C-alpha positions as CSV (number, residue, x, y, z in Angstrom):
1,M,-5.2,4.6,-11.0
2,F,-8.1,3.9,-13.1
3,D,-10.8,5.5,-14.3
4,Y,-13.7,5.2,-12.0
5,P,-17.3,5.3,-13.1
6,K,-19.1,8.3,-12.8
7,Q,-21.9,6.8,-10.5
8,A,-18.8,5.6,-7.7
9,E,-18.0,9.5,-7.4
10,L,-18.8,11.5,-4.3
11,N,-16.0,13.8,-3.6
12,R,-16.6,14.8,0.1
13,V,-14.1,15.8,2.3
14,L,-12.8,13.6,5.0
15,P,-12.2,15.4,8.2
16,K,-9.2,14.5,10.0
17,S,-11.0,14.9,13.8
18,K,-13.2,12.1,12.3
19,I,-10.3,9.5,11.5
20,Y,-8.9,10.5,15.2
21,E,-12.2,9.6,16.5
22,F,-11.8,6.1,15.0
23,A,-8.0,5.5,14.8
24,K,-7.3,7.4,18.0
25,P,-3.3,8.2,16.6
26,S,-0.6,9.2,18.6
27,R,0.8,12.7,19.1
28,P,3.2,12.3,16.9
29,V,1.1,10.8,14.2
30,R,-1.2,14.0,14.6
31,D,2.0,16.0,13.9
32,R,2.2,14.4,10.7
33,F,-1.2,15.2,9.8
34,V,-0.7,18.4,10.3
35,R,3.1,18.8,8.7
36,Q,2.3,16.0,5.9
37,I,-1.6,16.3,5.0
38,G,-3.7,19.2,3.5
39,E,-7.0,17.9,2.5
40,I,-8.4,14.0,2.4
41,I,-11.2,13.8,-0.1
42,W,-13.7,10.6,-0.5
43,K,-13.4,10.3,-3.7
44,Y,-15.0,7.0,-4.8
45,K,-17.1,4.5,-3.6
46,L,-16.7,1.4,-5.1
47,A,-19.9,-1.1,-4.1
48,P,-22.4,-3.4,-5.4
49,E,-24.7,-0.3,-5.9
50,T,-22.2,2.0,-7.8
51,V,-20.1,-0.8,-9.6
52,N,-23.0,-3.3,-10.0
53,L,-20.6,-6.2,-8.5
54,P,-21.7,-8.4,-5.6
55,A,-19.8,-8.0,-2.3
56,R,-17.3,-11.2,-1.5
57,Q,-15.0,-12.9,1.1
58,G,-16.0,-10.0,3.6
59,I,-15.3,-7.2,0.8
60,E,-18.4,-5.5,0.5
61,E,-16.8,-1.8,-0.2
62,I,-13.6,-0.3,-1.8
63,Q,-12.8,3.0,-1.0
64,V,-10.8,5.7,-3.0
65,F,-9.4,8.4,-1.2
66,G,-7.3,11.9,-2.6
67,V,-4.7,12.7,0.0
68,A,-3.3,16.3,-1.1
69,L,0.3,16.6,0.4
70,K,1.7,20.0,2.0
71,T,4.9,18.8,1.4
72,R,7.2,17.9,-1.7
73,E,6.8,14.6,-3.2
74,L,6.9,11.9,-0.2
75,T,7.0,8.4,-0.7
76,A,4.2,6.1,0.6
77,T,7.1,4.6,3.1
78,A,7.6,8.1,4.5
79,L,3.6,8.6,4.9
80,R,3.3,5.4,6.0
81,P,2.3,5.8,9.8
82,V,0.0,8.3,8.2
83,L,-1.9,6.2,6.1
84,L,-1.8,3.2,8.5
85,T,-4.2,5.4,10.8
86,I,-6.1,6.5,7.9
87,D,-6.4,2.8,7.2
88,K,-7.1,2.1,10.8
89,A,-10.2,3.9,10.8
90,I,-11.7,2.9,8.2
91,P,-12.6,-0.7,8.3
92,S,-12.7,-1.2,3.8
93,P,-10.0,-1.6,1.5
94,I,-8.5,2.1,0.4
95,F,-6.6,3.0,-2.5
96,F,-4.6,6.5,-2.1
97,Q,-4.4,8.9,-4.8
98,L,-1.4,11.1,-3.6
99,I,-1.2,14.3,-5.2
100,S,1.5,17.3,-4.9
101,G,1.1,20.2,-7.5
102,D,0.2,19.0,-10.9
103,R,1.4,15.2,-10.0
104,V,-0.3,12.2,-8.4
105,K,1.0,8.5,-7.5
106,F,-1.3,5.8,-6.0
107,T,-0.8,3.7,-3.0
108,A,-2.2,0.8,-1.1
109,A,-1.8,-1.6,1.9
110,Y,-2.8,-5.4,1.7
111,K,-5.9,-4.9,3.7
112,R,-7.6,-8.4,5.3
113,P,-9.8,-9.9,7.8
114,S,-8.2,-10.0,10.9
115,D,-7.2,-13.5,12.1
116,A,-8.2,-13.0,15.7
117,D,-11.2,-10.9,14.9
118,S,-12.9,-11.5,11.7
119,T,-15.1,-8.5,12.2
120,K,-11.8,-6.1,12.1
121,S,-9.6,-5.5,9.2
122,V,-6.0,-5.7,9.4
123,A,-3.7,-3.7,6.8
124,E,-0.1,-5.3,6.2
125,G,2.5,-3.0,6.5
126,Y,3.7,-2.3,3.3
127,Y,2.6,0.3,1.0
128,F,2.6,-0.4,-3.0
129,E,2.9,2.3,-4.9
130,T,3.3,3.9,-8.3
131,P,6.0,6.5,-9.5
132,W,4.7,9.7,-9.6
133,Q,3.0,11.0,-12.6
134,S,0.9,13.5,-14.7
135,V,-2.3,14.1,-12.6
136,D,-3.6,14.4,-16.3
137,T,-2.2,11.1,-17.8
138,T,-5.2,9.1,-19.2
139,L,-6.1,6.3,-16.9
140,P,-7.6,2.5,-18.0
141,P,-11.2,1.6,-16.7
142,L,-11.4,-0.9,-13.9
143,P,-10.7,-4.2,-14.7
144,V,-13.4,-6.7,-15.1
145,A,-14.4,-9.1,-12.5
146,L,-17.0,-10.8,-11.3
147,D,-17.2,-9.6,-7.5
148,L,-15.7,-7.3,-5.6
149,A,-13.0,-9.7,-3.8
150,G,-11.9,-10.0,-7.7
151,L,-12.2,-6.5,-8.2
152,Y,-9.8,-5.7,-5.2
153,E,-7.1,-8.2,-6.1
154,Q,-6.6,-7.5,-9.7
155,M,-6.6,-3.4,-8.2
156,L,-3.9,-4.7,-5.6
157,R,-2.0,-6.4,-7.9
158,R,-1.7,-3.8,-10.7
159,L,0.2,-1.8,-7.7
160,I,2.8,-5.3,-7.2
161,R,5.8,-4.8,-8.7
162,V,7.1,-8.3,-8.1
163,P,4.8,-10.7,-10.6
164,A,2.5,-12.9,-9.4
165,R,3.5,-16.9,-9.4
166,S,1.5,-19.2,-11.0
167,G,-1.4,-20.2,-8.4
168,E,-0.2,-18.2,-6.3
169,S,-3.4,-16.6,-3.9
170,L,-3.4,-12.4,-3.0
171,R,-2.3,-13.3,0.8
172,E,0.7,-15.2,-1.0
173,H,1.9,-13.0,-3.0
174,V,1.8,-9.9,-0.7
175,E,3.7,-12.2,1.7
176,R,6.3,-12.9,-0.5
177,V,6.3,-9.2,-1.8
178,N,7.0,-8.2,2.2
179,Q,10.0,-10.9,2.2
180,I,11.6,-9.8,-0.5
181,H,11.5,-6.1,0.9
182,A,12.8,-7.3,4.2
183,K,15.9,-9.3,2.5
184,E,16.5,-6.2,0.4
185,T,17.1,-4.4,3.3
186,E,19.1,-6.9,5.1
187,C,21.4,-7.2,2.2
188,R,22.1,-3.4,2.2
189,R,22.6,-3.9,5.9
190,L,25.2,-6.4,5.2
191,D,27.1,-4.7,2.4
192,A,27.3,-1.3,4.3
193,Q,28.6,-3.5,7.3
194,L,31.0,-5.1,4.8
195,R,32.4,-2.0,3.5
196,R,33.4,-0.3,7.0
197,E,34.6,-4.0,8.7
198,L,38.4,-3.7,8.6
199,Q,39.3,-6.9,10.1
200,F,39.5,-10.0,7.6
201,N,37.9,-12.8,9.3
202,R,35.0,-10.8,10.0
203,K,34.5,-9.4,6.4
204,V,34.7,-12.9,5.3
205,E,31.9,-14.3,7.9
206,I,29.6,-11.1,7.0
207,N,30.7,-11.7,3.1
208,A,29.5,-15.2,3.4
209,T,26.0,-14.5,5.2
210,L,25.7,-11.6,2.4
211,R,25.7,-14.6,-0.4
212,L,23.5,-16.7,1.7
213,R,21.0,-13.6,1.7
214,Q,21.6,-12.8,-1.8
215,T,20.8,-16.3,-2.9
216,E,17.3,-16.4,-0.6
217,L,16.3,-13.5,-2.2
218,A,17.2,-14.4,-5.7
219,Q,15.0,-17.8,-4.9
220,L,11.9,-15.0,-3.7
221,Q,12.2,-13.3,-6.8
222,Q,11.8,-16.3,-8.9
223,V,8.3,-16.7,-10.5
């Protein structure tokens, strides 16, 4: 995603047992770790001492993890239970490098302090991701920022394909994008239901609901 500074490089193996210890995943999620994930590498730590930026707004460090996939080029959605487990085990924001052979994609969820307990972090459900690309692709340098909170915001916005509105905070941006994905899912469901329905009156009702949801979706997508 970025050409991280050399002084931030760690390249330490992160044992799955440590993740299990802190996140306590269910047996099905542990099975996903076994089936889907090979080695997990703690590749970079972006912190005041490694990128020369002060902590701010509860963001004291940003982690970059490399995750080797055992199976085909999985999407972040397919890996969501595994990624959420890692995010639960590590309090600071994490950017993942998903590696499959000579291909890589970058993904992260929006992570913020919990509204109920500011000492804990919450990873919002949707993982934003880039397309797959060659591991040899030339990467840009880190964005210019005044502090780690500003750096985190710029890094995460690079993964969000829906443009931000003027003056829209990162949290507002993420919430709107999550609403867009929910509306898109509902529109697909209604469209499939419309195609299956045989009764004329029901088709009219479903079509009216579909048009309303499409209008709501278009409003959410406006910049």
